[in-house]
C-alpha positions in Angstrom: 0.0 0.0 0.0 1.3 3.5 -0.9 0.6 6.4 1.3 -0.7 9.5 -0.5 1.0 12.9 0.2 -0.7 15.9 -1.3 1.1 19.0 -2.5 1.1 22.1 -0.2 0.3 20.2 2.9 2.0 19.8 6.3 2.6 16.1 5.3 4.6 17.3 2.3 7.2 18.9 4.6 7.8 15.5 6.0 9.1 14.1 2.7 11.4 16.9 1.8 14.3 15.9 4.1 13.4 12.2 3.5 13.9 12.6 -0.2 17.1 14.5 0.4 18.5 11.6 2.4 17.5 9.2 -0.4 19.2 11.3 -3.0 22.3 11.6 -0.8 22.4 7.8 -0.4 22.3 7.4 -4.2 24.9 10.1 -5.0 27.3 9.4 -2.1 26.9 5.7 -1.1 30.4 5.4 0.3 29.8 8.5 2.5 26.1 8.1 3.5 23.5 5.3 3.3 20.0 5.7 4.7 18.1 2.4 3.8 15.0 3.7 5.7 14.7 6.7 3.4 15.2 4.6 0.3 12.5 2.1 1.5 10.0 4.8 2.5 10.2 6.8 -0.7 9.0 3.7 -2.5 6.0 3.5 -0.2 4.9 7.1 -0.7 2.4 8.2 -3.4 3.7 11.6 -4.3 4.7 13.3 -7.5 8.5 13.6 -7.1 9.1 14.7 -10.7 10.0 18.3 -9.8 12.3 17.2 -7.0 13.9 14.6 -9.3 14.5 17.2 -12.0 16.2 19.5 -9.5 18.0 16.8 -7.5 21.1 16.8 -9.7 21.9 20.5 -9.6 24.9 21.5 -7.6 22.7 23.4 -5.0 20.4 20.5 -4.6 23.3 18.0 -4.2 24.8 20.2 -1.5 21.4 20.5 0.2 20.9 16.8 0.2 24.4 16.3 1.6 23.7 18.9 4.3 20.4 17.2 5.3 22.1 13.8 5.6 25.1 15.1 7.5 22.8 17.0 9.9 21.1 13.7 10.7 24.4 12.0 11.2 25.7 14.8 13.4 22.6 14.6 15.6 22.9 10.8 15.9 26.6 11.2 17.0 25.7 13.9 19.5 22.9 11.7 21.0 25.2 8.7 21.3 27.8 10.8 23.1 25.2 12.4 25.4 23.6 9.1 26.3 27.0 7.5 27.0 27.7 10.3 29.5 24.1 10.4 30.8 22.6 6.9 30.5 19.4 7.7 32.3 18.6 10.7 30.1 15.7 11.0 27.7 16.3 12.8 24.4 13.3 14.2 22.6 13.4 15.0 18.9 10.8 17.8 18.4 9.3 18.0 15.0 11.1 14.9 13.8 8.8 14.2 10.9 10.0 11.1 9.0 13.5 11.3 10.6 14.9 7.9 11.3 17.8 9.1 13.5 16.4 7.2 16.5 17.1 3.9 14.7 20.8 4.8 14.6 21.1 5.6 18.3 22.7 3.4 20.9 19.3 2.7 22.4 16.5 1.9 20.1 14.2 4.8 21.1 16.8 7.2 22.4 15.6 10.1 20.4 12.1 9.6 21.7 12.9 9.2 25.4 13.2 6.2 27.6 9.5 5.5 27.4 8.9 6.5 23.8 7.6 10.0 24.3 7.2 12.0 21.1 6.1 15.6 20.6 4.8 16.2 17.1 1.7 17.0 15.2 -0.9 14.2 15.2 -0.8 13.9 11.4 3.0 13.4 11.5 2.7 10.9 14.4 0.1 8.9 12.4 2.2 8.9 9.3 5.3 7.7 11.2 3.3 4.8 12.7 1.8 3.9 9.3 5.2 3.8 7.7 6.5 1.8 10.6 9.1 4.3 11.7 8.0 3.9 15.3 6.3 1.0 17.0 2.5 1.2 17.4 1.6 2.6 20.9 
């Protein structure tokens, strides 16, 4: 089943960084690989034609790399922080379709020790439907 995302909606903002991570995975596989982004893009019903047209320009390539590296930087910071503070809970506000929590030392580190998340209900529902987080 594909999940429909309409243009000019809040849900559309969820797939912009997701698509950038997919593009970065394709352009720089030795540097960055996000299997979750690649898998999820295939499960989304959205017209990516404009994004695809622009994805090979120098600015878009840089933007995709920047998005991917930001996610990696966040994952490293979380790992270091949780190593120093093992009882801490880290909350990723406005995480959208970000899969950084899967890269952390603890499975749900970015969503707190008990799985707390703070996000819009439509984003939370989309994350569950795409299996980015376990059903509550």
